[in-house]
N, C-alpha and C positions, 0 to 999 in steps of 0.2 A: 263039610263043604256042601254048598248048595249049587246044583246045576241051574240052568236058566229057567226051567219050569218051576223048580222049587223056590227060586228067588222071586219069580213073579207071584206065586201063590202066597209067599210070605208078605209081600207088600199089600196084596189084596186083603189078607187076613187082618192087617193093621189099619186098613182104610187110608193108607198113606201113599204119597207119590214121591219118587226120587228121580232126578234127571240130571243131565249134563249137557254142556254146550261149549263150543269153541268158536271164538270170533277172531277178528284181526288183532286185538290187543290182549285178550285174556281168555283163560279157561275158567268156567264156572260150573258149580253144581248147585242143585236146589232140592230142598226137602220141604214137603207140605204134610202136616200131620195134625190130628186133633190134639188138644192140649191136656186131655185126661192123663194124669201122671203116668199110669202104667203103659198106655199106648205111646205117649211121647218118648218115654225112656227107651222102649223097645225099638221104636222107629229110628231114634238117634243111634242106637247101637248097631242096627242093621245098616244104616247109611254109612257109619264109620267102617264097617267091614267091607262094604261094596267099594268105598272110596279107596281104602288102603290095601285090600287084598284081592284084587281081581285075578282070575286064573288065566285069562286070555287063551281059551282052548283053540287049538289050531283049526278044528272042524268048524267051530262057530265063526271064527274070523274069515275062513274061506267062504262060508255062506254069506256073511254080511258084506264082504268085499264084492262078491258077485252081485248082491242086491244093490249096493251103492253104485257099482258100475252101470247097472241097468238104468238106475235113476239118472245118471249123468248122460247116458246115451239118449234117453228119452227127452231130457231137458234140451239137448242140442237140436231137437227137431222143432223147437219153438224160437221164433225170431227174437223174442225178448231176451232169451239167454245168449244168443249169438251177439246181439247188440251190446248187452251188458259186459260180456267178456272182452269184446273189442274196445269198448270205452275204458274199462279198467286198465287194460294193457297200454292204451294210448296216454292216459292221464298219469299213471304211476310208474311206467317204464319198468326198471329192474327192482324197484322197491318192493318189499314183501307184501304191501297192500295190493299190489297188482297180480300176485300169484293166486292161482286157483287150482282146485283138484281136477285132474283129468283122468280118464280111464287108464292112460299109460302110467301116470305117477301113482295112482292107486294100486296098480298091479305090482309095483316095486315094494310095497309096504308089507312086511311080514310081522309075525307075532313078536319077534325079537325087537323090532323097531317100536312096537307098542309098549313093551316092557321097559325099554330104554327111555321112552318118553315119560312113562308113568313114574320112573325114578326121580324125575325132576319136580314132582309135586311135593312141595315142602311147606309145613305150617308157617314158617317165618315169612312167607310171601303172601299169606292169605289175609284178605279183608272179609270179615263175616258180618252180615247184616241180618237182623231178626225183627220180625213184626209179629205180635201175638200177645195172648194173655199170660205173659210170664214177667216176673220181676227181674231186677238186675242180677241178683245172685243166681236165679234159675237160668237166666240167659248165659251167664259165664260158665256154669256147670254144663249146659248143653253144648257150648262151643268146645269145651275141654273134651267131652265125649266124642264129638264129631271128628276131632283132629287127633285123638289120642293114639291111634294106630299108625299114623304117618311118622316117618323118621324125624327125629329132633336134631338140633344142631344149627350152626351158623349157616347162613345162605351164601353160597359162592356167588361171585359177581357174574351177572349175565352179560352176554355179548351186546355191545352197543348197536343200535339200529340207526342207520342214517336217516336224515330228514328226506322228505319227498322233494325231489328237485322240481323247480319251476319249469314250465314248458319253454323250449327254445323258440318255437314258432307255432302258429296255428296250423292245424291239419284237418282235412275233411276226408272221412272214410265212408265209402259207399259199398255195402256188401250185398250182392244179389241174393234174393231169397224169395221163393214162391209163396207169398202170403197175401191176404186181402188187405193187410194194414202194414204201412211202413212204421217202424219203431225208431224214433229220433231221440238221441241224447246229445246235449251240448254242454260242455263244461271244462273245468280245469282244476288243478289243486287248489283247495280252499284254505281252511284254517285248522289249527290244533284246538282241542277242547279247552286248553288252558289259555287261549288267546284272550287278552283283556277286552277285545271287541265282540266276544261271543254273543252276549245278550243284545247288544245293539244290532248285530247282523241278524239275529233271530227275529227281532221286531221288523227290521227292514225287509227281510225275505218274506215275512207274513204279508206285507203289502205287495211285493213283487210277484210271488207265485206260491206261497205257502198257506195262503188264507182261503183256499177253496174258490167258491164262485165269485167272491168279491175281489180277488187279486187282479192285478193289472194284466198278467199274462192270460188269465181266463177271459177277461173282458175283450182283449184284443184278438186272441186266437179263436175262442169259441163263440162268444156272444156277438161280436161285430162281424166276423167273417165265416163262422161255421166250419173251420178247418179241422177241428178236433173236438171230441166229446170232453176230454179233460187234458189239462196241461198243468205241470207243477214245477216248482224249483225248490232246492233245499241244499243244506250243507250236511256232510257226514263226518264231523270232526272226531278225532281220536287222540291217542298219545302223539300221533304225528298228523300232518295236514291231510284231512280227508277231502274228497272231491266236493266241489260245488257243481251241481248238475241241474239242467232243465230237461224234462222228459215229456214226450207226447207221442201219441199214435194218430196216424192220419192215412187217408188214401194215398197210394204211391204217387199218383199224378198231382197231389197237392203238397207233397213233402217239401219241395223247393220253396213254395210260397210260405208255408208254415215256418220254415227255418228263417226266411227273410223277415217275417213279422216278429219272431222271437228276438232276433238280433236287434231289430229296430227298438223294441221295448226295452231290452237290456241297455242299449246305448243311452237311451233317454233317461232311464232310471239311474244309471251310474253318473250321468252328467247333472241331473237335477235333484235326484232323491225323491222321497215321498213328500206330498203336500202336508201341511199341518192337519188337515182334516183326515187324511189317510193315516197319519201317524197316531192320532187320537183314537181312531176306530180300531186300529191294530192293537193298541195297548188295551183298550176296553175289552176286545174279544179275547185276547190272551189271558187277561186277568179274570174276566168273567168265567172263562172255561177252565181255569186252573183247578177249581174244586173237583171237576170231573176226573182229574188225574190222581185224586186222593180218596176216592169213594169206595175203596176196598183194600183188604190186606195185600193183595197181589200188587196193586198200583202203589201203595205205600212202600212196599218192599223195593219195587223198581226205583222209586225216587231215592230211597235211603241208600241202596247199593250204588247208585250213580254218585251220590255225595261221597260215599266211602272211596269209590274208585277214582273219581276225578279230583278229590281234595276240596 
């Protein structure tokens, strides 16, 4: 067995990196290694051990839980965190997308809960994406090694998750906070990633607020009125409808005016859409910049895993 120090030293000796992440829709692990055969094989074997056979020591979890709790307490001293939590609760309601970790919920999690969660990691649910100097046979052997220690067998059915409910009515929440900037979020449930209009909305939002300094919101809020340094809009689609949101920061005494301008721009954009010139410019910018999303293995892997995950 390896304790946490020995495990860290083992990764350093290999010159490799192993990590894990949990989001709203998926849990993922990542491995980055040199492709020298001896190093890659040892890195894959070590990753397989760490993925399948974690010890979850009580003392380590107690320490990590306290560290995470401290991070949560510190985050709640920032207005952006408070605004984001309130926005998510208002948009998603009781849907799992609206849930977030708190100090109180974190305190209720013990190592038995971690072990029960880990038992749900099954190879039959895994989508594995690889980028690097390996051929198909080597890639398949690498995947076999990575997943070899996890339990085999059929996948039990997972509990169905309901769709995100549309909002019944508009709401405006104003949360007092002693800060130099007011943090403003405006939005509602948006679309699923599988929505057939995803790409059209991606281009349309580039014109509205996703295109940086050339977007309509930036022109109206920043350039014409100086109400905010930056303003943006975007969708966050997942397996279920993620939020559409417009976000900005401004002086508290300017917040009402900034909200009025944003709503005005939104109404006009929904009613009229982009001009032919704006549409052409948005397409040219997205197409011209796409190569920058493929200029390294990490970015190639991100795109490949998105294809695997979203079908």
